[in-house]
C-alpha positions as CSV (number, residue, x, y, z in Angstrom):
1,M,17.4,4.3,-18.0
2,T,18.6,4.0,-14.8
3,A,14.6,5.2,-14.0
4,I,14.0,2.3,-16.1
5,A,16.6,0.3,-14.5
6,Q,15.3,0.8,-10.7
7,F,11.2,0.9,-11.4
8,V,12.4,-3.5,-13.1
9,G,14.4,-4.3,-10.6
10,A,12.6,-3.2,-7.5
11,L,9.0,-4.8,-9.3
12,A,10.7,-8.1,-9.8
13,A,12.0,-8.3,-6.6
14,L,8.3,-7.4,-5.1
15,I,7.1,-11.2,-7.5
16,I,9.7,-12.5,-6.2
17,I,8.7,-12.2,-2.6
18,H,5.8,-13.2,-3.5
19,E,6.8,-15.7,-4.6
20,L,9.8,-17.3,-2.2
21,G,6.6,-17.0,-0.3
22,H,4.7,-19.8,-1.4
23,F,8.0,-21.5,-2.0
24,F,9.2,-21.3,1.3
25,A,5.9,-22.2,2.8
26,S,5.6,-25.3,0.0
27,R,9.3,-26.6,1.2
28,L,8.5,-25.5,4.9
29,L,5.4,-28.3,5.0
30,G,7.0,-30.9,3.1
31,V,5.5,-29.8,0.0
32,E,8.6,-30.4,-3.8
33,V,8.6,-27.6,-5.9
34,E,8.5,-28.7,-9.5
35,E,9.4,-25.3,-11.0
36,F,10.0,-21.0,-9.8
37,G,9.4,-19.3,-13.4
38,L,10.0,-15.7,-13.4
39,G,7.1,-14.9,-15.8
40,F,3.7,-16.2,-17.1
41,P,5.1,-19.0,-19.5
42,P,5.4,-20.2,-22.3
43,R,9.1,-20.8,-20.7
44,I,12.5,-18.1,-22.5
45,L,15.0,-20.4,-20.8
46,T,16.5,-22.3,-17.2
47,L,17.9,-20.4,-14.7
48,F,19.3,-23.4,-12.9
49,T,18.3,-25.7,-10.9
50,A,18.7,-26.5,-7.4
51,G,17.0,-28.8,-4.9
52,G,14.5,-30.4,-7.2
53,T,13.7,-27.6,-8.8
54,R,13.9,-25.6,-12.6
55,F,14.3,-21.7,-11.5
56,S,13.0,-20.7,-15.2
57,L,12.7,-17.3,-17.3
58,N,9.1,-17.3,-19.2
59,L,8.0,-14.6,-22.1
60,I,5.9,-12.6,-20.0
61,P,6.7,-10.1,-17.9
62,L,3.7,-9.7,-16.5
63,G,4.4,-12.1,-12.6
64,G,5.7,-15.1,-12.0
65,F,5.1,-18.2,-10.8
66,V,5.7,-20.9,-8.2
67,R,4.8,-24.7,-9.5
68,P,4.4,-27.3,-6.3
69,K,4.3,-30.8,-6.8
70,G,1.2,-32.2,-8.0
71,E,-0.6,-28.8,-7.5
72,N,-3.5,-29.8,-9.4
73,D,-3.7,-33.8,-9.0
74,P,-4.1,-34.9,-5.1
75,S,-3.0,-38.2,-6.7
76,V,0.2,-37.4,-6.4
77,P,1.6,-39.1,-3.3
78,G,3.8,-35.6,-1.1
79,G,1.9,-33.2,-3.7
80,L,-0.2,-30.1,-2.6
81,A,-3.4,-31.3,-4.1
82,A,-2.6,-34.8,-1.7
83,A,-2.0,-31.8,1.0
84,S,-4.3,-31.6,3.7
85,P,-5.9,-28.9,3.5
86,W,-4.4,-26.4,6.1
87,V,-1.2,-26.7,4.0
88,R,-3.2,-25.7,1.7
89,L,-3.7,-22.8,2.8
90,A,-1.1,-22.4,4.4
91,V,0.5,-22.2,0.7
92,L,-1.3,-20.2,-0.7
93,S,-1.6,-17.6,1.5
94,A,2.3,-16.8,2.4
95,G,3.0,-15.3,-1.3
96,P,0.3,-12.7,-0.3
97,L,1.6,-12.3,2.7
98,A,4.6,-12.3,2.4
99,N,4.0,-8.9,0.4
100,L,2.1,-7.6,3.0
101,A,4.8,-8.2,5.4
102,V,7.6,-5.6,2.9
103,G,4.6,-3.7,3.5
104,V,5.3,-3.1,7.2
105,I,9.0,-3.0,7.0
106,L,8.6,0.0,4.4
107,Y,6.5,2.0,6.3
108,A,8.4,0.8,9.4
109,L,11.8,2.4,7.7
110,I,9.1,5.6,6.9
111,F,8.4,6.5,10.3
112,T,12.2,5.8,11.4
113,R,12.9,8.9,8.5
114,V,9.8,10.7,8.9
115,G,9.8,10.1,13.2
116,M,6.8,8.9,15.3
117,P,3.7,11.7,15.3
118,I,2.9,13.4,18.6
119,T,-1.2,13.1,18.1
120,N,-1.5,15.5,21.6
121,Q,1.0,18.6,19.7
122,V,-1.0,20.7,16.7
123,Q,1.6,21.8,15.0
124,V,1.8,24.4,11.8
125,V,2.7,23.2,9.0
126,E,2.7,26.2,6.3
127,V,0.8,29.4,6.3
128,A,-0.7,31.1,3.4
129,E,0.0,34.9,2.5
130,N,-2.1,37.4,3.7
131,S,-4.3,34.7,5.9
132,P,-4.9,35.5,9.8
133,A,-2.2,33.3,10.8
134,Q,0.4,35.0,9.1
135,Q,-1.5,38.8,10.2
136,A,-0.7,37.5,13.3
137,G,2.8,36.2,13.2
138,L,2.3,32.4,13.3
139,L,5.3,30.8,11.3
140,P,5.9,27.3,11.0
141,G,7.4,24.9,12.6
142,D,5.1,26.6,15.6
143,L,3.3,24.4,18.4
144,I,0.1,25.2,18.8
145,V,-0.9,25.2,22.8
146,R,-4.2,27.2,23.4
147,V,-7.2,28.9,21.5
148,N,-9.0,31.3,23.6
149,E,-9.1,29.3,27.0
150,V,-8.9,25.6,25.6
151,E,-6.1,23.2,25.6
152,V,-5.1,22.3,22.4
153,D,-4.5,18.2,22.2
154,S,-5.6,17.3,19.0
155,M,-6.7,19.0,16.1
156,Q,-10.0,18.4,16.4
157,A,-9.6,20.9,19.2
158,L,-8.1,23.1,17.2
159,Q,-10.3,23.1,14.2
160,S,-13.5,23.0,16.8
161,E,-12.4,26.0,18.8
162,I,-11.8,27.8,15.1
163,S,-15.0,26.7,14.1
164,A,-16.6,28.7,17.6
165,N,-15.6,31.9,17.0
166,L,-15.5,32.8,13.4
167,E,-15.1,36.9,12.6
168,K,-14.6,37.0,15.9
169,P,-11.4,38.2,18.0
170,T,-9.9,34.8,19.3
171,E,-7.0,34.6,21.2
172,L,-4.3,31.9,20.1
173,A,-1.4,30.5,22.4
174,Y,1.8,29.1,20.7
175,Q,5.4,27.9,21.5
176,R,8.0,28.6,19.8
177,D,11.3,27.8,20.6
178,G,10.8,26.5,24.3
179,Q,8.8,30.4,24.8
180,V,4.8,30.4,25.1
181,H,4.0,33.4,22.4
182,E,0.5,34.4,22.5
183,T,-1.7,36.8,19.8
184,T,-5.1,37.3,18.2
185,L,-6.6,36.8,15.6
186,V,-10.2,36.9,13.6
187,P,-11.0,33.3,12.2
188,R,-12.4,33.9,8.4
189,S,-15.6,32.4,7.7
190,S,-15.1,32.9,4.1
191,P,-11.5,31.7,3.3
192,P,-10.3,31.6,-0.4
193,P,-10.1,28.4,-1.9
194,N,-8.3,25.2,-0.9
195,Q,-7.4,27.2,2.7
196,G,-8.8,27.6,6.3
197,A,-10.8,29.8,8.7
198,I,-7.0,30.6,9.7
199,G,-4.7,29.7,6.6
200,I,-2.6,27.5,8.1
201,V,-1.8,23.7,7.2
202,M,-1.8,21.5,10.6
203,G,-0.1,18.5,10.8
204,N,1.6,16.8,14.3
205,P,5.5,16.9,15.5
206,T,7.5,14.1,14.9
207,Q,10.3,12.3,17.3
208,A,12.6,9.8,16.5
209,I,11.9,6.2,16.7
210,S,13.2,2.9,16.6
211,I,12.5,0.2,14.0
212,A,11.2,-2.1,15.9
213,A,9.5,0.2,17.7
214,A,8.6,1.3,14.3
215,I,6.6,-1.7,13.5
216,P,3.7,-1.8,15.2
217,L,3.1,1.9,13.3
218,G,3.7,-0.4,10.1
219,I,1.4,-2.5,11.1
220,Q,-0.9,-0.3,11.6
221,A,-0.3,1.6,8.8
222,V,-0.2,-1.7,6.5
223,G,-4.5,-2.7,8.1
224,D,-5.6,1.3,7.1
225,H,-4.0,1.3,3.3
226,A,-5.7,-2.1,3.2
227,S,-8.9,-0.9,4.6
228,Q,-9.0,1.7,2.2
229,L,-8.0,-0.4,-0.7
230,L,-11.2,-2.2,-0.4
231,A,-13.2,0.3,1.0
232,F,-12.4,2.2,-2.9
233,P,-15.0,0.6,-5.2
234,V,-17.7,1.3,-2.8
235,R,-16.5,5.0,-2.8
236,M,-16.8,5.0,-6.8
237,L,-20.2,3.6,-6.9
238,R,-21.5,6.1,-4.3
239,G,-19.5,8.9,-6.7
240,E,-17.5,10.2,-3.6
241,T,-14.3,9.3,-6.4
242,S,-14.2,9.3,-9.6
243,P,-13.3,6.8,-12.1
244,E,-10.8,7.7,-13.0
245,E,-8.8,7.6,-9.8
246,G,-9.9,3.7,-9.7
247,R,-8.3,3.1,-12.9
248,L,-6.2,0.4,-13.2
249,V,-2.6,1.3,-14.1
250,G,-0.9,-1.7,-16.0
251,L,3.9,-1.2,-15.5
252,K,3.7,2.4,-18.1
253,G,1.1,3.2,-16.3
254,M,3.8,2.0,-13.0
255,F,6.8,3.3,-14.4
256,D,4.6,7.0,-14.9
257,I,3.6,6.9,-11.5
258,Y,7.3,6.0,-10.2
259,Q,9.1,9.0,-12.3
260,E,6.5,11.7,-11.0
261,V,7.4,10.6,-7.0
262,R,11.3,9.7,-7.7
263,Q,11.3,13.9,-8.9
264,D,9.8,15.4,-5.8
265,E,11.8,17.6,-4.0
266,P,12.3,16.4,-0.2
267,T,11.1,18.7,2.2
268,A,11.7,18.8,6.2
269,A,8.4,16.7,6.7
270,V,9.6,14.7,3.7
271,P,12.9,13.2,3.6
272,A,14.8,12.0,0.3
273,G,13.6,8.9,-0.2
274,V,10.3,8.0,1.2
275,T,7.9,9.2,-1.5
276,V,10.2,6.0,-3.7
277,M,9.1,3.7,-0.4
278,S,5.3,5.0,-0.7
279,F,4.8,4.0,-4.0
280,F,6.9,0.7,-3.3
281,A,4.6,0.2,-0.1
282,A,1.2,0.9,-1.9
283,I,2.5,-1.4,-4.7
284,T,2.9,-4.6,-2.3
285,I,0.0,-3.5,-0.2
286,S,-2.2,-3.4,-3.6
287,L,-0.5,-7.1,-4.5
288,G,-1.1,-8.6,-1.0
289,V,-4.4,-7.3,-0.6
290,L,-5.9,-7.9,-4.4
291,N,-4.2,-12.0,-4.5
292,L,-6.6,-12.8,-1.4
293,L,-9.5,-11.3,-2.7
294,P,-12.1,-14.6,-4.5
295,I,-11.1,-14.3,-7.8
296,P,-10.2,-17.3,-9.3
297,A,-6.9,-18.4,-10.4
298,L,-5.4,-15.8,-7.6
299,D,-5.0,-17.2,-4.6
300,G,-7.6,-15.9,-2.8
301,G,-9.8,-17.7,-5.5
302,R,-8.4,-20.5,-4.6
303,I,-7.9,-20.5,-1.2
304,M,-11.7,-20.5,-1.5
305,F,-12.2,-23.5,-2.8
306,V,-10.2,-25.2,0.4
307,L,-12.2,-23.7,2.9
308,P,-15.6,-25.7,2.5
309,E,-12.8,-28.9,3.3
310,I,-12.1,-27.0,6.4
311,L,-15.8,-25.6,7.1
312,L,-18.2,-28.7,5.2
313,R,-15.1,-31.8,5.6
314,R,-15.9,-31.6,2.0
315,R,-13.7,-31.4,-1.4
316,I,-14.6,-29.7,-4.0
317,P,-13.8,-31.9,-6.9
318,P,-10.3,-30.8,-8.7
319,Q,-11.6,-31.1,-12.1
320,Y,-14.2,-29.0,-11.2
321,E,-11.6,-26.7,-9.3
322,N,-9.1,-26.6,-12.7
323,V,-11.6,-26.0,-15.1
324,I,-12.1,-23.0,-14.0
325,N,-8.5,-21.9,-13.2
326,I,-7.3,-22.0,-15.7
327,V,-10.4,-20.8,-17.6
328,S,-10.2,-17.4,-15.1
329,F,-5.8,-17.8,-15.7
330,A,-7.0,-17.0,-19.4
331,L,-8.9,-14.5,-18.5
332,L,-6.7,-12.5,-15.9
333,L,-4.4,-12.5,-19.3
334,M,-6.9,-10.6,-21.1
335,L,-7.1,-8.4,-18.4
336,L,-4.1,-7.3,-18.0
337,L,-2.9,-7.5,-21.3
338,Y,-6.0,-4.3,-21.8
339,V,-4.7,-2.7,-19.2
340,N,-1.3,-2.8,-20.2
341,L,-2.7,-1.6,-23.6
342,Q,-4.7,1.6,-22.4
343,D,-1.5,3.2,-20.4
344,F,-0.2,3.8,-23.8
345,I,-3.7,4.3,-25.8
346,N,-4.9,6.5,-22.8
347,P,-2.0,7.6,-20.8
348,I,-3.5,8.0,-17.4
349,S,-2.9,12.3,-15.9
350,I,-0.9,12.1,-12.6
351,P,-1.9,16.0,-11.0
């Protein structure tokens, strides 16, 4: 029950943060908010009312919403639809951007836990049994500083020099406890499955970093994560990933994954809590990116109706926009229900 409570609480927090982005942007830009809802209607009860906004709990627990005044009716003075396109753009973008901002914070916290990679140094993370590296005396934690006469300043430099000396005696210098040692090994041209030529897992050593210094790294990590997410359908079409890897999951599927990452044992490289933070960082980034896609009924779809007004000075008739959004919202609900049912009928396989 503790795991369920933690998962539901964290997921609800991400949804609330998304809606708070819309809420605060509306308030900041002078648009009144009529309702702040947890879940989708029908409404179960009103939690409380504050500042003219009804805070409600709704029946369908698959999201949340903010209902600004005059959201779909430009004839309502002071409403969202009557506001300038720039105001509407800011309000619609604020929710997804709030989720991406949470992703930045989570990744920054992760970097403060695991440290900042020192990319010009290569460290031995693991050594395979009976491998050339083990026979040469390498241990996890060693820094590889030179291969033959080539200085190692990146993992690519190490890989390139090792590949150029397959089946040849190769001199390797490594640093351990501040002392440099030398050894000789023979890289294999046909290593066992899941092993490299010398039988090590490489990585970069890390150094401690403050939260302020970690923010830029968090921004970069969110950008990389978002790029990979958007590129995933292309990789599926090319056959680079299986359809099972790209399968959509619902609440149960996410909870199954959460249970797995929650049970991961902490290691020296991955301290306690890091895998859980990574899991929720992935969810909040997915919420942010998917909501910005030009899908009607989502924030990105509504933004697509605003852009012609900004670029062409012509507004798409609101009645067309409303019909498209209503139909799309119904289809979206059916998709969410289907995805959640699939989690029970055909549970995901977690490696």
